[in-house]
A tleap script that builds the chain and sets N, CA, C and O, in Angstrom:
source leaprc.protein.ff14SB
mol = sequence {
  NMET ASN ALA PHE GLN SER ASN GLU LEU GLN
  ASP VAL TRP GLY ARG VAL GLN GLY TRP PRO
  GLU ASP LEU GLN ALA SER LEU ALA SER ARG
  ILE LEU SER SER LEU GLY HIE GLU PRO ALA
  SER PRO ARG LYS PRO LEU ALA ASP LEU VAL
  GLY ILE LEU ALA GLY ASP THR PRO PRO PRO
  THR ASP GLU GLN VAL ARG GLN ILE LEU GLU
  GLU GLU ARG THR ARG LYS TYR CGLY
}
set mol.1.N position { 87.522 109.899 80.622 }
set mol.1.CA position { 87.158 109.315 81.205 }
set mol.1.C position { 85.784 109.659 82.002 }
set mol.1.O position { 86.104 110.775 82.410 }
set mol.2.N position { 84.819 109.506 82.365 }
set mol.2.CA position { 83.897 110.050 83.484 }
set mol.2.C position { 83.709 109.233 84.599 }
set mol.2.O position { 83.775 108.009 84.720 }
set mol.3.N position { 83.447 110.185 85.446 }
set mol.3.CA position { 83.138 109.172 87.131 }
set mol.3.C position { 82.661 108.003 86.997 }
set mol.3.O position { 83.396 107.163 87.516 }
set mol.4.N position { 81.727 107.579 86.513 }
set mol.4.CA position { 81.484 106.302 86.024 }
set mol.4.C position { 82.601 105.372 86.046 }
set mol.4.O position { 82.942 104.504 86.849 }
set mol.5.N position { 83.142 105.846 84.794 }
set mol.5.CA position { 84.279 104.985 84.328 }
set mol.5.C position { 85.192 104.556 85.059 }
set mol.5.O position { 85.791 103.486 85.171 }
set mol.6.N position { 85.232 105.880 85.716 }
set mol.6.CA position { 86.803 105.734 86.706 }
set mol.6.C position { 86.457 104.986 87.889 }
set mol.6.O position { 87.368 104.248 88.265 }
set mol.7.N position { 85.307 104.958 88.652 }
set mol.7.CA position { 84.416 104.059 89.691 }
set mol.7.C position { 84.589 102.702 88.782 }
set mol.7.O position { 85.312 101.843 89.287 }
set mol.8.N position { 84.167 102.486 87.845 }
set mol.8.CA position { 84.116 100.837 87.357 }
set mol.8.C position { 85.688 100.438 87.406 }
set mol.8.O position { 86.069 99.403 87.954 }
set mol.9.N position { 86.531 101.330 86.801 }
set mol.9.CA position { 87.694 100.859 86.394 }
set mol.9.C position { 88.679 100.340 88.341 }
set mol.9.O position { 89.323 99.326 88.610 }
set mol.10.N position { 88.356 101.533 89.217 }
set mol.10.CA position { 88.602 101.038 90.527 }
set mol.10.C position { 88.243 99.922 90.953 }
set mol.10.O position { 88.984 99.415 91.795 }
set mol.11.N position { 87.176 99.265 90.592 }
set mol.11.CA position { 86.014 98.248 91.286 }
set mol.11.C position { 87.183 96.906 90.689 }
set mol.11.O position { 87.825 96.157 91.426 }
set mol.12.N position { 87.192 96.912 89.397 }
set mol.12.CA position { 88.032 96.190 88.580 }
set mol.12.C position { 89.367 95.741 89.327 }
set mol.12.O position { 89.654 94.653 89.825 }
set mol.13.N position { 90.138 97.009 89.238 }
set mol.13.CA position { 91.457 96.709 89.834 }
set mol.13.C position { 91.450 96.470 91.522 }
set mol.13.O position { 92.510 96.266 92.114 }
set mol.14.N position { 90.355 96.509 92.116 }
set mol.14.CA position { 90.346 95.945 93.272 }
set mol.14.C position { 89.726 94.622 93.542 }
set mol.14.O position { 89.471 94.124 94.639 }
set mol.15.N position { 89.539 94.166 92.420 }
set mol.15.CA position { 89.230 92.576 92.256 }
set mol.15.C position { 90.935 91.937 92.038 }
set mol.15.O position { 91.617 91.220 92.769 }
set mol.16.N position { 91.128 92.377 91.104 }
set mol.16.CA position { 92.048 91.699 89.877 }
set mol.16.C position { 93.423 91.854 91.083 }
set mol.16.O position { 94.048 90.877 91.495 }
set mol.17.N position { 93.682 93.222 91.484 }
set mol.17.CA position { 95.239 93.030 92.417 }
set mol.17.C position { 95.396 91.850 93.533 }
set mol.17.O position { 96.443 91.344 93.937 }
set mol.18.N position { 94.406 91.635 93.814 }
set mol.18.CA position { 94.630 90.136 94.781 }
set mol.18.C position { 94.968 88.865 94.058 }
set mol.18.O position { 95.676 88.104 94.717 }
set mol.19.N position { 94.633 88.459 92.867 }
set mol.19.CA position { 94.829 87.802 91.761 }
set mol.19.C position { 96.427 87.379 91.789 }
set mol.19.O position { 97.356 88.171 91.946 }
set mol.20.N position { 96.547 85.776 91.577 }
set mol.20.CA position { 97.880 85.965 91.504 }
set mol.20.C position { 98.431 86.350 90.325 }
set mol.20.O position { 97.664 86.214 89.372 }
set mol.21.N position { 99.927 86.956 89.975 }
set mol.21.CA position { 100.318 87.255 88.898 }
set mol.21.C position { 99.940 86.665 87.636 }
set mol.21.O position { 99.351 87.260 86.734 }
set mol.22.N position { 100.367 85.285 87.624 }
set mol.22.CA position { 99.833 84.377 86.169 }
set mol.22.C position { 98.561 84.575 86.247 }
set mol.22.O position { 98.167 83.730 85.443 }
set mol.23.N position { 97.545 85.138 86.680 }
set mol.23.CA position { 96.343 85.311 86.485 }
set mol.23.C position { 95.950 86.876 85.696 }
set mol.23.O position { 95.273 87.015 84.678 }
set mol.24.N position { 96.692 88.099 86.631 }
set mol.24.CA position { 96.960 89.299 86.051 }
set mol.24.C position { 97.656 89.242 84.621 }
set mol.24.O position { 97.006 89.838 83.762 }
set mol.25.N position { 98.647 88.747 84.249 }
set mol.25.CA position { 99.424 88.741 83.026 }
set mol.25.C position { 98.317 88.114 82.008 }
set mol.25.O position { 98.061 88.733 80.975 }
set mol.26.N position { 97.596 86.761 82.329 }
set mol.26.CA position { 96.493 86.429 81.399 }
set mol.26.C position { 95.350 87.365 80.965 }
set mol.26.O position { 94.936 87.418 79.807 }
set mol.27.N position { 94.824 88.177 82.095 }
set mol.27.CA position { 94.079 88.735 82.121 }
set mol.27.C position { 94.288 90.428 80.548 }
set mol.27.O position { 93.564 90.908 79.677 }
set mol.28.N position { 95.732 90.671 81.091 }
set mol.28.CA position { 96.443 91.814 80.980 }
set mol.28.C position { 96.537 91.388 79.455 }
set mol.28.O position { 96.342 92.243 78.591 }
set mol.29.N position { 96.761 90.398 79.197 }
set mol.29.CA position { 96.992 89.721 77.575 }
set mol.29.C position { 95.722 89.584 76.583 }
set mol.29.O position { 95.519 89.746 75.380 }
set mol.30.N position { 95.056 89.240 77.598 }
set mol.30.CA position { 93.793 89.103 76.772 }
set mol.30.C position { 92.767 90.391 76.633 }
set mol.30.O position { 91.697 90.346 76.025 }
set mol.31.N position { 93.218 91.374 77.212 }
set mol.31.CA position { 92.412 92.314 77.207 }
set mol.31.C position { 93.578 93.340 75.982 }
set mol.31.O position { 93.089 94.280 75.356 }
set mol.32.N position { 94.928 92.999 75.836 }
set mol.32.CA position { 95.605 93.935 74.766 }
set mol.32.C position { 95.219 93.091 73.224 }
set mol.32.O position { 95.003 93.794 72.237 }
set mol.33.N position { 95.159 91.736 73.117 }
set mol.33.CA position { 94.871 91.026 72.314 }
set mol.33.C position { 93.249 91.829 71.869 }
set mol.33.O position { 93.153 92.075 70.667 }
set mol.34.N position { 92.420 92.101 72.466 }
set mol.34.CA position { 91.229 92.644 72.131 }
set mol.34.C position { 91.306 93.922 71.655 }
set mol.34.O position { 90.357 94.470 71.094 }
set mol.35.N position { 92.648 94.572 71.887 }
set mol.35.CA position { 92.592 95.774 71.243 }
set mol.35.C position { 93.624 95.705 70.055 }
set mol.35.O position { 94.100 96.732 69.571 }
set mol.36.N position { 94.001 94.222 69.531 }
set mol.36.CA position { 94.635 94.343 68.245 }
set mol.36.C position { 95.948 94.621 68.548 }
set mol.36.O position { 96.679 94.905 67.598 }
set mol.37.N position { 96.502 94.599 69.873 }
set mol.37.CA position { 97.487 94.361 70.415 }
set mol.37.C position { 98.473 92.796 70.119 }
set mol.37.O position { 97.961 91.677 70.102 }
set mol.38.N position { 99.738 93.042 69.938 }
set mol.38.CA position { 100.569 91.074 70.160 }
set mol.38.C position { 100.638 91.612 71.975 }
set mol.38.O position { 100.634 92.780 72.364 }
set mol.39.N position { 100.683 90.636 72.648 }
set mol.39.CA position { 101.005 90.460 73.961 }
set mol.39.C position { 102.537 90.317 74.076 }
set mol.39.O position { 103.088 89.557 73.279 }
set mol.40.N position { 103.068 90.789 74.734 }
set mol.40.CA position { 104.751 90.501 75.074 }
set mol.40.C position { 104.696 88.929 75.551 }
set mol.40.O position { 103.842 88.199 76.052 }
set mol.41.N position { 105.860 88.818 75.190 }
set mol.41.CA position { 106.306 87.296 75.625 }
set mol.41.C position { 106.365 87.359 77.131 }
set mol.41.O position { 106.846 88.255 77.826 }
set mol.42.N position { 105.641 85.958 77.594 }
set mol.42.CA position { 105.598 85.641 78.923 }
set mol.42.C position { 106.561 85.907 80.125 }
set mol.42.O position { 107.648 85.354 79.965 }
set mol.43.N position { 106.486 86.345 80.846 }
set mol.43.CA position { 107.637 86.549 81.755 }
set mol.43.C position { 108.080 85.698 82.869 }
set mol.43.O position { 107.384 85.422 83.846 }
set mol.44.N position { 109.359 85.275 82.643 }
set mol.44.CA position { 110.064 84.215 83.143 }
set mol.44.C position { 109.990 84.695 85.053 }
set mol.44.O position { 110.029 85.769 85.653 }
set mol.45.N position { 109.872 83.285 85.461 }
set mol.45.CA position { 109.946 83.635 86.815 }
set mol.45.C position { 111.565 83.693 87.157 }
set mol.45.O position { 112.374 83.003 86.537 }
set mol.46.N position { 111.963 84.660 88.292 }
set mol.46.CA position { 113.105 85.194 88.661 }
set mol.46.C position { 113.997 84.070 88.850 }
set mol.46.O position { 115.113 84.246 88.362 }
set mol.47.N position { 113.777 82.819 89.503 }
set mol.47.CA position { 114.268 81.885 89.463 }
set mol.47.C position { 115.285 80.931 88.294 }
set mol.47.O position { 116.243 80.160 88.348 }
set mol.48.N position { 114.197 81.676 87.035 }
set mol.48.CA position { 114.783 80.908 86.202 }
set mol.48.C position { 115.940 81.994 85.500 }
set mol.48.O position { 116.731 81.618 84.635 }
set mol.49.N position { 115.895 83.263 85.979 }
set mol.49.CA position { 116.877 84.200 85.324 }
set mol.49.C position { 117.997 84.283 86.150 }
set mol.49.O position { 119.003 84.856 85.733 }
set mol.50.N position { 117.959 83.731 87.399 }
set mol.50.CA position { 119.221 83.791 88.411 }
set mol.50.C position { 120.055 83.233 87.879 }
set mol.50.O position { 119.804 82.040 87.709 }
set mol.51.N position { 121.461 83.738 87.336 }
set mol.51.CA position { 122.552 83.125 86.979 }
set mol.51.C position { 122.966 83.134 85.673 }
set mol.51.O position { 124.106 82.805 85.346 }
set mol.52.N position { 121.978 83.547 84.775 }
set mol.52.CA position { 121.587 83.765 83.528 }
set mol.52.C position { 123.078 84.704 82.771 }
set mol.52.O position { 123.662 84.468 81.714 }
set mol.53.N position { 123.277 85.531 83.556 }
set mol.53.CA position { 124.798 86.282 83.235 }
set mol.53.C position { 126.052 85.635 83.683 }
set mol.53.O position { 127.111 85.979 83.159 }
set mol.54.N position { 126.021 84.521 84.820 }
set mol.54.CA position { 127.012 84.100 85.061 }
set mol.54.C position { 128.067 83.421 84.088 }
set mol.54.O position { 127.481 82.972 83.103 }
set mol.55.N position { 129.128 83.253 84.060 }
set mol.55.CA position { 130.149 82.850 83.521 }
set mol.55.C position { 130.879 81.792 83.955 }
set mol.55.O position { 130.332 81.059 84.779 }
set mol.56.N position { 132.056 81.517 83.579 }
set mol.56.CA position { 132.283 80.028 83.955 }
set mol.56.C position { 133.117 79.829 84.486 }
set mol.56.O position { 133.564 78.712 84.750 }
set mol.57.N position { 133.876 81.650 85.009 }
set mol.57.CA position { 135.084 81.983 85.260 }
set mol.57.C position { 134.295 82.526 86.770 }
set mol.57.O position { 133.082 82.733 86.782 }
set mol.58.N position { 135.130 82.711 87.965 }
set mol.58.CA position { 134.736 82.973 89.051 }
set mol.58.C position { 134.930 84.753 88.675 }
set mol.58.O position { 135.666 85.270 87.835 }
set mol.59.N position { 133.973 85.401 89.641 }
set mol.59.CA position { 134.039 86.948 89.610 }
set mol.59.C position { 135.449 87.504 89.910 }
set mol.59.O position { 136.160 86.830 90.656 }
set mol.60.N position { 135.870 88.517 89.469 }
set mol.60.CA position { 137.507 89.083 89.949 }
set mol.60.C position { 137.570 89.434 91.493 }
set mol.60.O position { 136.459 89.552 92.012 }
set mol.61.N position { 138.232 89.549 91.997 }
set mol.61.CA position { 138.948 89.964 93.537 }
set mol.61.C position { 138.400 91.376 93.526 }
set mol.61.O position { 137.833 91.826 92.531 }
set mol.62.N position { 138.573 92.075 94.643 }
set mol.62.CA position { 138.479 93.275 95.183 }
set mol.62.C position { 140.083 93.806 94.088 }
set mol.62.O position { 139.768 94.479 93.106 }
set mol.63.N position { 141.124 93.619 94.195 }
set mol.63.CA position { 142.316 93.782 93.850 }
set mol.63.C position { 142.343 93.812 92.315 }
set mol.63.O position { 143.033 94.659 91.749 }
set mol.64.N position { 141.690 93.006 91.686 }
set mol.64.CA position { 141.563 92.657 90.479 }
set mol.64.C position { 140.692 93.855 89.717 }
set mol.64.O position { 141.034 94.275 88.611 }
set mol.65.N position { 139.496 94.370 90.450 }
set mol.65.CA position { 138.745 94.916 89.681 }
set mol.65.C position { 139.412 96.427 90.136 }
set mol.65.O position { 139.118 97.284 89.303 }
set mol.66.N position { 140.136 96.882 91.120 }
set mol.66.CA position { 141.068 97.923 91.372 }
set mol.66.C position { 141.848 98.186 90.225 }
set mol.66.O position { 141.648 99.284 89.703 }
set mol.67.N position { 143.056 97.122 89.477 }
set mol.67.CA position { 143.386 97.367 88.420 }
set mol.67.C position { 143.008 97.397 87.447 }
set mol.67.O position { 143.592 97.992 86.541 }
set mol.68.N position { 141.580 96.583 87.254 }
set mol.68.CA position { 141.099 96.840 85.975 }
set mol.68.C position { 140.489 98.309 85.716 }
set mol.68.O position { 140.773 98.835 84.640 }
set mol.69.N position { 139.805 98.893 86.476 }
set mol.69.CA position { 139.730 100.739 86.682 }
set mol.69.C position { 140.860 101.204 86.369 }
set mol.69.O position { 140.985 101.875 85.344 }
set mol.70.N position { 141.749 100.978 87.071 }
set mol.70.CA position { 143.121 102.020 87.122 }
set mol.70.C position { 143.459 101.942 85.449 }
set mol.70.O position { 143.908 102.937 84.880 }
set mol.71.N position { 143.175 100.537 84.642 }
set mol.71.CA position { 143.666 100.764 83.538 }
set mol.71.C position { 143.387 101.440 82.525 }
set mol.71.O position { 143.999 101.932 81.578 }
set mol.72.N position { 141.888 101.352 83.051 }
set mol.72.CA position { 141.119 101.869 82.345 }
set mol.72.C position { 140.751 103.521 82.455 }
set mol.72.O position { 140.210 104.266 81.638 }
set mol.73.N position { 141.172 103.722 83.549 }
set mol.73.CA position { 141.629 105.140 83.565 }
set mol.73.C position { 142.561 105.906 82.918 }
set mol.73.O position { 142.388 107.008 82.396 }
set mol.74.N position { 143.871 105.049 83.007 }
set mol.74.CA position { 144.723 105.403 82.093 }
set mol.74.C position { 145.082 105.168 81.108 }
set mol.74.O position { 146.208 105.470 80.712 }
set mol.75.N position { 143.803 104.269 80.117 }
set mol.75.CA position { 144.064 104.647 78.861 }
set mol.75.C position { 142.706 105.619 78.416 }
set mol.75.O position { 142.762 106.295 77.388 }
set mol.76.N position { 141.697 105.617 79.144 }
set mol.76.CA position { 141.149 106.856 78.503 }
set mol.76.C position { 141.373 108.392 79.172 }
set mol.76.O position { 140.731 109.382 78.820 }
set mol.77.N position { 142.110 108.382 79.903 }
set mol.77.CA position { 142.777 109.963 80.577 }
set mol.77.C position { 144.184 110.131 80.286 }
set mol.77.O position { 144.612 111.271 80.109 }
set mol.78.N position { 145.189 108.827 80.193 }
set mol.78.CA position { 146.553 109.040 79.968 }
set mol.78.C position { 147.543 109.345 81.178 }
set mol.78.O position { 148.741 109.531 80.964 }
savepdb mol mol.pdb
quit
């Protein structure tokens, strides 16, 4: 990359970094598509992902965690 390309890249980046994330992602997708790459799946907002690993039961208590760890150590190291 020569100095002109580097300056041009910095100029474009300076304009784009102030855009909302969805517009940045759209631009990135269009650039990748123009290169023959398939764009990655769209990013999900964090609010949609919160609780995705939550189960139906409450989390273990500190004492239950200590017991689980002790059992695993005993199983692993005897």
